[in-house]
VEXFI-229579 format. One record per residue (C-alpha): residue number from 1; residue in three letters; x negated, y, z. Coordinates in nm, 4 decimals. Example, Ala and Ser with C-alpha at 12.3 -4.5 7.8 and 13.67 -1.06 7.14 Angstrom:
{resi: 1&resn: Ala&x: -1.2300&y: -0.4500&z: 0.7800}
{resi: 2&resn: Ser&x: -1.3670&y: -0.1060&z: 0.7140}
END
This chain:
{resi: 1&resn: Met&x: -14.3699&y: 16.4155&z: 7.3232}
{resi: 2&resn: Ser&x: -14.4919&y: 16.3123&z: 7.6649}
{resi: 3&resn: Val&x: -14.2206&y: 16.5194&z: 7.8404}
{resi: 4&resn: Phe&x: -13.9571&y: 16.3305&z: 7.6337}
{resi: 5&resn: Gly&x: -14.1111&y: 15.9996&z: 7.7480}
{resi: 6&resn: Val&x: -14.0981&y: 16.0987&z: 8.1128}
{resi: 7&resn: Leu&x: -13.7276&y: 16.2005&z: 8.0772}
{resi: 8&resn: Leu&x: -13.6420&y: 15.8620&z: 7.9211}
{resi: 9&resn: Thr&x: -13.8088&y: 15.6719&z: 8.2018}
{resi: 10&resn: Ala&x: -13.6680&y: 15.8849&z: 8.4851}
{resi: 11&resn: His&x: -13.2975&y: 15.8277&z: 8.3993}
{resi: 12&resn: Pro&x: -13.2796&y: 15.4637&z: 8.5187}
{resi: 13&resn: Leu&x: -13.4086&y: 15.5773&z: 8.8619}
{resi: 14&resn: Phe&x: -13.0846&y: 15.7608&z: 8.9274}
{resi: 15&resn: Ala&x: -12.8435&y: 15.5000&z: 8.7838}
{resi: 16&resn: Gln&x: -12.5809&y: 15.3681&z: 9.0192}
{resi: 17&resn: Asp&x: -12.5939&y: 15.0037&z: 9.1265}
{resi: 18&resn: Leu&x: -12.2712&y: 14.8571&z: 8.9856}
{resi: 19&resn: Ser&x: -12.3097&y: 14.5354&z: 9.1832}
{resi: 20&resn: Arg&x: -12.2105&y: 14.7159&z: 9.5028}
{resi: 21&resn: Tyr&x: -11.9160&y: 14.9160&z: 9.6360}
{resi: 22&resn: Arg&x: -11.9787&y: 15.0899&z: 9.9645}
{resi: 23&resn: Asp&x: -12.1234&y: 14.8073&z: 10.1850}
{resi: 24&resn: Val&x: -11.9859&y: 14.5194&z: 9.9749}
{resi: 25&resn: Glu&x: -12.2009&y: 14.3375&z: 9.7197}
{resi: 26&resn: Met&x: -12.0937&y: 14.1050&z: 9.4338}
{resi: 27&resn: Gly&x: -12.1399&y: 13.7414&z: 9.5233}
{resi: 28&resn: Ser&x: -12.0742&y: 13.8062&z: 9.8898}
{resi: 29&resn: Pro&x: -11.8622&y: 13.5476&z: 10.0735}
{resi: 30&resn: Leu&x: -11.4988&y: 13.6442&z: 10.1476}
{resi: 31&resn: Leu&x: -11.5721&y: 13.6328&z: 10.5238}
{resi: 32&resn: Ser&x: -11.8262&y: 13.9139&z: 10.5056}
{resi: 33&resn: Val&x: -11.6002&y: 14.1242&z: 10.2853}
{resi: 34&resn: Ala&x: -11.3182&y: 14.0810&z: 10.5239}
{resi: 35&resn: Gly&x: -11.5394&y: 14.1605&z: 10.8198}
{resi: 36&resn: Leu&x: -11.6437&y: 14.4965&z: 10.6730}
{resi: 37&resn: Ser&x: -11.2834&y: 14.6013&z: 10.6223}
{resi: 38&resn: Asp&x: -11.1360&y: 14.4814&z: 10.9585}
{resi: 39&resn: Leu&x: -10.9388&y: 14.2144&z: 10.7723}
{resi: 40&resn: Thr&x: -10.9591&y: 13.8384&z: 10.8121}
{resi: 41&resn: Pro&x: -10.9933&y: 13.5684&z: 10.5437}
{resi: 42&resn: Ala&x: -10.6358&y: 13.4780&z: 10.6391}
{resi: 43&resn: Asp&x: -10.5237&y: 13.8055&z: 10.4957}
{resi: 44&resn: Ala&x: -10.6443&y: 13.6851&z: 10.1517}
{resi: 45&resn: Lys&x: -10.3778&y: 13.5797&z: 9.9037}
{resi: 46&resn: Val&x: -10.4449&y: 13.2536&z: 9.7194}
{resi: 47&resn: Ile&x: -10.3966&y: 13.3123&z: 9.3441}
{resi: 48&resn: His&x: -10.5172&y: 12.9714&z: 9.2248}
{resi: 49&resn: Gln&x: -10.6502&y: 12.6563&z: 9.3969}
{resi: 50&resn: Arg&x: -10.7650&y: 12.4119&z: 9.1242}
{resi: 51&resn: Pro&x: -11.0107&y: 12.3797&z: 8.9651}
{resi: 52&resn: Ala&x: -11.1424&y: 12.6850&z: 9.1495}
{resi: 53&resn: Leu&x: -11.0147&y: 12.8646&z: 9.4557}
{resi: 54&resn: Ile&x: -10.9329&y: 13.2214&z: 9.3527}
{resi: 55&resn: Gln&x: -10.8291&y: 13.4682&z: 9.6214}
{resi: 56&resn: Asp&x: -10.7437&y: 13.8381&z: 9.6447}
{resi: 57&resn: Leu&x: -10.8026&y: 14.0507&z: 9.9481}
{resi: 58&resn: Glu&x: -10.6340&y: 14.3883&z: 9.9547}
{resi: 59&resn: Trp&x: -10.7664&y: 14.6782&z: 10.1612}
{resi: 60&resn: Arg&x: -10.6003&y: 15.0175&z: 10.2103}
{resi: 61&resn: Pro&x: -10.7563&y: 15.3215&z: 10.3859}
{resi: 62&resn: Gly&x: -10.6841&y: 15.3521&z: 10.7527}
{resi: 63&resn: Arg&x: -10.8095&y: 15.0010&z: 10.8230}
{resi: 64&resn: Ser&x: -11.1733&y: 15.1033&z: 10.8962}
{resi: 65&resn: Phe&x: -11.4222&y: 14.9912&z: 10.6272}
{resi: 66&resn: Lys&x: -11.6722&y: 15.2513&z: 10.7424}
{resi: 67&resn: Ala&x: -11.4973&y: 15.5014&z: 10.5197}
{resi: 68&resn: Pro&x: -11.4315&y: 15.8734&z: 10.5530}
{resi: 69&resn: Thr&x: -11.1089&y: 15.9737&z: 10.7135}
{resi: 70&resn: Ile&x: -10.7891&y: 15.9067&z: 10.5087}
{resi: 71&resn: Lys&x: -10.7509&y: 16.2813&z: 10.4375}
{resi: 72&resn: Asp&x: -11.0952&y: 16.2928&z: 10.2728}
{resi: 73&resn: Asp&x: -11.0949&y: 15.9543&z: 10.1082}
{resi: 74&resn: Pro&x: -10.9451&y: 15.9492&z: 9.7484}
{resi: 75&resn: Val&x: -10.9260&y: 15.5720&z: 9.7594}
{resi: 76&resn: Arg&x: -10.5704&y: 15.4403&z: 9.7989}
{resi: 77&resn: Gln&x: -10.6308&y: 15.0621&z: 9.7519}
{resi: 78&resn: Val&x: -10.9161&y: 14.8239&z: 9.6926}
{resi: 79&resn: Met&x: -10.8611&y: 14.4685&z: 9.5668}
{resi: 80&resn: Phe&x: -11.1446&y: 14.2230&z: 9.6246}
{resi: 81&resn: Ser&x: -11.1263&y: 13.9018&z: 9.4207}
{resi: 82&resn: Ser&x: -11.3299&y: 13.5927&z: 9.5052}
{resi: 83&resn: Cys&x: -11.3832&y: 13.2672&z: 9.3158}
{resi: 84&resn: Asn&x: -11.4953&y: 12.9679&z: 9.5332}
{resi: 85&resn: Asp&x: -11.5721&y: 13.2172&z: 9.8156}
{resi: 86&resn: Gln&x: -11.7965&y: 13.4435&z: 9.6009}
{resi: 87&resn: Leu&x: -11.6855&y: 13.8037&z: 9.5279}
{resi: 88&resn: Phe&x: -11.6646&y: 13.8503&z: 9.1524}
{resi: 89&resn: Arg&x: -11.4387&y: 14.1583&z: 9.1087}
{resi: 90&resn: Ile&x: -11.3657&y: 14.4800&z: 9.2813}
{resi: 91&resn: Val&x: -11.0774&y: 14.6958&z: 9.1613}
{resi: 92&resn: Val&x: -11.0450&y: 15.0446&z: 9.3127}
{resi: 93&resn: Asn&x: -10.7329&y: 15.2597&z: 9.2844}
{resi: 94&resn: Tyr&x: -10.7808&y: 15.6335&z: 9.3440}
{resi: 95&resn: Val&x: -10.5259&y: 15.9052&z: 9.3934}
{resi: 96&resn: Ala&x: -10.5338&y: 16.2024&z: 9.1597}
{resi: 97&resn: Thr&x: -10.5805&y: 16.5105&z: 9.3731}
{resi: 98&resn: Glu&x: -10.5681&y: 16.7839&z: 9.1174}
{resi: 99&resn: Leu&x: -10.4776&y: 16.8041&z: 8.7519}
{resi: 100&resn: Trp&x: -10.6821&y: 17.0534&z: 8.5364}
{resi: 101&resn: Val&x: -10.5065&y: 17.1935&z: 8.2376}
END
């Protein structure tokens, strides 16, 4: 019974932090997100201005981001969305490398 208890408590230690993606954290200002990916806040697309400023910032591999080389990186596009200059959504598109049948 004690072994089962240890296994239940050990699982959360290895859980992934879903509030982060690489070096970006939810709630971060758009300026810090843009700086990590060699983009500028001017690259952000305004989606909505009132009552809240909603912006999307698109990043594609090959533009730094402290990522592996393009050949090794399965990420094709990352969309960062901010509301009133706070990151609230990260959408990552991956490329399928192999299809197992």
